[in-house]
C-alpha positions as CSV (number, residue, x, y, z in Angstrom):
1,X,1.3,-8.2,-2.6
2,X,4.2,-10.7,-2.1
3,X,5.7,-12.9,-5.2
4,X,8.4,-15.4,-4.7
5,X,9.6,-17.1,-7.2
6,X,11.6,-20.2,-7.7
7,X,14.2,-18.9,-4.8
8,X,17.0,-20.2,-4.8
9,X,19.6,-19.4,-1.2
10,X,22.2,-20.6,1.1
11,X,24.8,-20.4,3.5
12,X,28.5,-20.5,2.8
13,X,29.0,-24.0,0.5
14,X,25.7,-24.8,1.9
15,X,22.4,-24.6,-0.3
16,X,19.6,-24.6,1.7
17,X,16.8,-23.5,-0.6
18,X,16.4,-25.3,-3.6
19,X,13.0,-23.8,-6.0
20,X,10.4,-21.6,-3.1
21,X,7.5,-20.4,-4.6
22,X,4.9,-18.8,-2.9
23,X,2.3,-15.6,-3.0
24,X,0.7,-13.1,-0.4
25,X,-2.1,-11.5,-1.3
26,X,-3.5,-8.2,-0.1
27,X,-5.7,-9.2,3.3
28,X,-4.5,-12.5,3.4
29,X,-2.8,-15.1,5.9
30,X,-1.1,-17.4,4.0
31,X,1.2,-19.8,6.1
32,X,4.7,-21.6,5.5
33,X,4.9,-24.9,6.5
34,X,7.3,-27.9,6.9
35,X,9.2,-30.0,9.3
36,X,12.2,-28.7,11.3
37,X,15.0,-27.8,9.0
38,X,13.3,-27.7,5.6
39,X,13.7,-24.5,4.9
40,X,11.1,-21.9,6.1
41,X,13.6,-19.7,8.3
42,X,15.4,-19.0,5.0
43,X,12.9,-18.0,3.4
44,X,12.0,-15.5,5.5
45,X,15.3,-13.9,5.6
46,X,15.7,-14.3,2.3
47,X,12.4,-11.9,1.1
48,X,13.5,-9.5,3.9
49,X,16.7,-9.2,2.9
50,X,18.8,-10.8,6.2
51,X,20.3,-13.4,4.4
52,X,23.8,-11.1,4.2
53,X,24.1,-10.3,7.5
54,X,23.5,-14.7,8.5
55,X,26.1,-15.5,6.2
56,X,23.9,-16.1,3.5
57,X,23.4,-15.3,-0.1
58,X,20.5,-15.6,-2.9
59,X,21.2,-18.3,-5.8
60,X,18.8,-17.4,-7.7
61,X,15.0,-16.9,-8.1
62,X,13.5,-13.6,-7.6
63,X,11.3,-11.9,-4.6
64,X,9.3,-9.0,-5.6
65,X,6.6,-7.1,-2.9
66,X,3.8,-4.5,-4.5
67,X,5.3,-5.6,-8.0
68,X,9.1,-4.3,-7.1
69,X,12.3,-6.8,-7.4
70,X,14.0,-6.6,-4.2
71,X,16.0,-9.5,-4.2
72,X,19.3,-8.9,-3.1
73,X,17.8,-5.4,-1.2
74,X,19.4,-4.7,2.5
75,X,17.3,-5.5,4.9
76,X,16.4,-1.4,5.9
77,X,15.6,-1.0,2.3
78,X,13.4,-3.7,2.0
79,X,11.5,-2.8,5.5
80,X,10.5,0.8,4.2
81,X,8.6,-0.8,1.5
82,X,6.0,-2.1,4.2
83,X,7.7,-5.7,5.6
84,X,7.4,-5.8,9.1
85,X,9.2,-8.5,11.1
86,X,8.5,-10.5,14.1
87,X,11.9,-13.0,13.8
88,X,12.2,-16.4,15.6
89,X,13.5,-16.1,19.1
90,X,11.8,-12.6,19.4
91,X,15.4,-10.6,19.2
92,X,14.0,-7.6,21.3
93,X,16.1,-4.8,22.8
94,X,16.8,-6.2,26.1
95,X,18.0,-3.1,27.3
96,X,15.5,-0.5,26.1
97,X,12.2,-0.7,28.1
98,X,8.7,-1.6,26.4
99,X,7.7,1.6,25.4
100,X,11.5,2.3,24.0
101,X,11.2,-1.3,22.3
102,X,7.6,0.2,20.6
103,X,9.0,3.6,19.0
104,X,13.0,2.9,18.1
105,X,11.3,2.0,14.7
106,X,7.9,3.1,14.7
107,X,6.6,4.5,11.4
108,X,3.3,6.9,11.0
109,X,-0.1,5.0,10.2
110,X,-2.8,3.5,12.1
111,X,0.1,1.6,14.8
112,X,0.6,4.0,17.6
113,X,1.7,3.3,20.6
114,X,-1.5,3.9,22.7
115,X,-3.1,1.3,19.9
116,X,-0.7,-1.3,20.4
117,X,-0.7,-1.5,24.2
118,X,-4.7,-1.6,23.8
119,X,-4.0,-4.8,21.6
120,X,-1.7,-6.0,24.1
121,X,-2.8,-4.5,27.8
122,X,0.2,-6.4,30.0
123,X,3.0,-4.1,27.5
124,X,0.9,-1.4,29.4
125,X,1.8,-2.8,32.4
126,X,5.0,-3.4,31.5
127,X,6.0,-0.1,30.1
128,X,8.3,1.0,32.0
129,X,10.3,-2.3,32.2
130,X,13.6,-3.3,30.4
131,X,12.7,-6.0,27.9
132,X,14.7,-8.5,29.3
133,X,12.8,-8.3,32.2
134,X,9.9,-9.8,30.3
135,X,8.7,-13.2,30.6
136,X,8.4,-15.5,27.0
137,X,5.3,-14.5,26.4
138,X,5.3,-10.6,26.8
139,X,8.7,-10.6,25.0
140,X,6.5,-12.4,22.1
141,X,3.7,-9.5,22.6
142,X,6.5,-6.9,22.2
143,X,7.8,-8.2,18.8
144,X,4.5,-8.4,17.5
145,X,3.3,-4.7,18.7
146,X,7.3,-3.7,17.5
147,X,6.8,-4.9,14.5
148,X,2.8,-3.4,14.2
149,X,4.4,0.0,15.1
150,X,6.4,-0.2,11.5
151,X,2.9,0.0,10.4
152,X,3.7,-2.9,7.9
153,X,1.6,-3.7,4.4
154,X,2.7,-7.4,5.2
155,X,3.1,-8.6,8.6
156,X,6.0,-11.7,8.8
157,X,6.0,-13.9,11.9
158,X,8.5,-16.9,12.3
159,X,7.4,-19.4,14.8
160,X,4.5,-17.2,16.3
161,X,3.5,-19.4,19.0
162,X,7.0,-21.6,19.9
163,X,7.3,-22.2,23.2
164,X,5.0,-20.1,24.7
165,X,2.6,-21.3,27.7
166,X,-1.1,-21.9,26.5
167,X,-3.0,-19.1,27.9
168,X,-0.1,-16.4,25.7
169,X,-0.9,-18.8,22.8
170,X,-4.4,-18.2,22.6
171,X,-4.2,-14.4,23.1
172,X,-1.9,-14.0,20.4
173,X,-3.9,-16.5,17.7
174,X,-6.9,-14.2,19.0
175,X,-5.0,-11.1,17.8
176,X,-3.8,-12.6,14.6
177,X,-7.4,-13.3,13.9
178,X,-8.2,-9.8,15.1
179,X,-5.8,-8.5,12.1
180,X,-6.7,-10.6,9.8
181,X,-10.5,-9.4,10.1
182,X,-9.0,-6.0,9.8
183,X,-7.4,-6.3,7.0
184,X,-3.7,-7.5,7.9
185,X,-1.9,-9.5,5.2
186,X,0.3,-11.7,7.0
187,X,2.8,-14.5,6.1
188,X,3.0,-17.0,9.4
189,X,5.2,-19.7,10.2
190,X,3.8,-22.0,13.2
191,X,4.1,-25.8,13.8
192,X,0.8,-25.4,15.6
193,X,-1.1,-27.4,13.0
194,X,-5.1,-27.0,13.7
195,X,-4.4,-22.6,14.4
196,X,-3.0,-22.3,11.4
197,X,-6.0,-24.2,9.6
198,X,-8.5,-22.2,11.2
199,X,-6.7,-19.1,10.8
200,X,-5.2,-19.0,7.4
201,X,-6.7,-18.7,3.6
202,X,-3.7,-20.7,2.1
203,X,-0.7,-22.9,3.1
204,X,2.2,-23.4,1.6
205,X,4.6,-26.8,2.3
206,X,8.3,-26.9,2.1
207,X,10.3,-29.7,1.7
208,X,13.8,-30.1,1.6
209,X,14.1,-26.2,0.7
210,X,11.7,-26.7,-2.3
211,X,7.8,-25.8,-2.3
212,X,6.4,-29.2,-2.7
213,X,2.3,-28.1,-2.1
214,X,-0.4,-25.1,-1.6
215,X,-3.7,-25.2,-1.1
216,X,-6.9,-24.0,1.7
217,X,-7.3,-25.3,5.0
218,X,-10.1,-27.4,3.2
219,X,-7.6,-28.7,0.7
220,X,-5.1,-29.6,3.2
221,X,-7.5,-31.4,5.6
222,X,-8.5,-33.6,2.6
223,X,-4.6,-34.5,1.9
224,X,-3.5,-37.1,4.3
225,X,-0.5,-37.6,1.9
226,X,0.6,-34.2,2.6
227,X,0.2,-34.5,6.3
228,X,2.0,-37.2,7.0
229,X,4.1,-37.3,4.5
230,X,5.6,-33.7,5.0
231,X,4.5,-31.8,8.4
232,X,3.1,-35.0,10.9
233,X,6.7,-35.7,12.8
């Protein structure tokens, strides 16, 4: 579904990505792992066509989605192909209500307003509240719901549970497990190794803008050199 090969990118004169390769198949959950500053968010921005708006640019490599080369496409055109993003920092519309946030970018498909608030009952309770008045956890639920309302073939989450209370994190992980069971393809960034190793089919590890390891959870658990060398602080 998604194929990134030898991706290179940067901001201004600074190169951040040197050689990133990864794939996500239909129905797969794949994680993008690495310490802070290794290029995970830049990879997501490159895939989504967001680099130019962030002062960045592609320097080489390729990005293909469902066989279509999309490197260099504007973000709105990439999104229309079926990529949905839950960005780092949530970036909901603070002055819009929960319902308005959910419907602003909605597309026809399996995910409707009724289905999203059934998935996240808290959003039903806060339906008329402005986004700025939600808690951090509620804002993350809203960001996930908003992405689902675009009915994406591939859902991308950048820091899915960062800064959230334990109960909210558990709820997010349960939702992602349900989405996986329903066949939703997911590319996921998160620092909770135990949770992502339970959820994901495969993992891609980045170090200084390069893909340095790929494998499944069993292989990662048997690779202390990867855990210690690239993931543990």
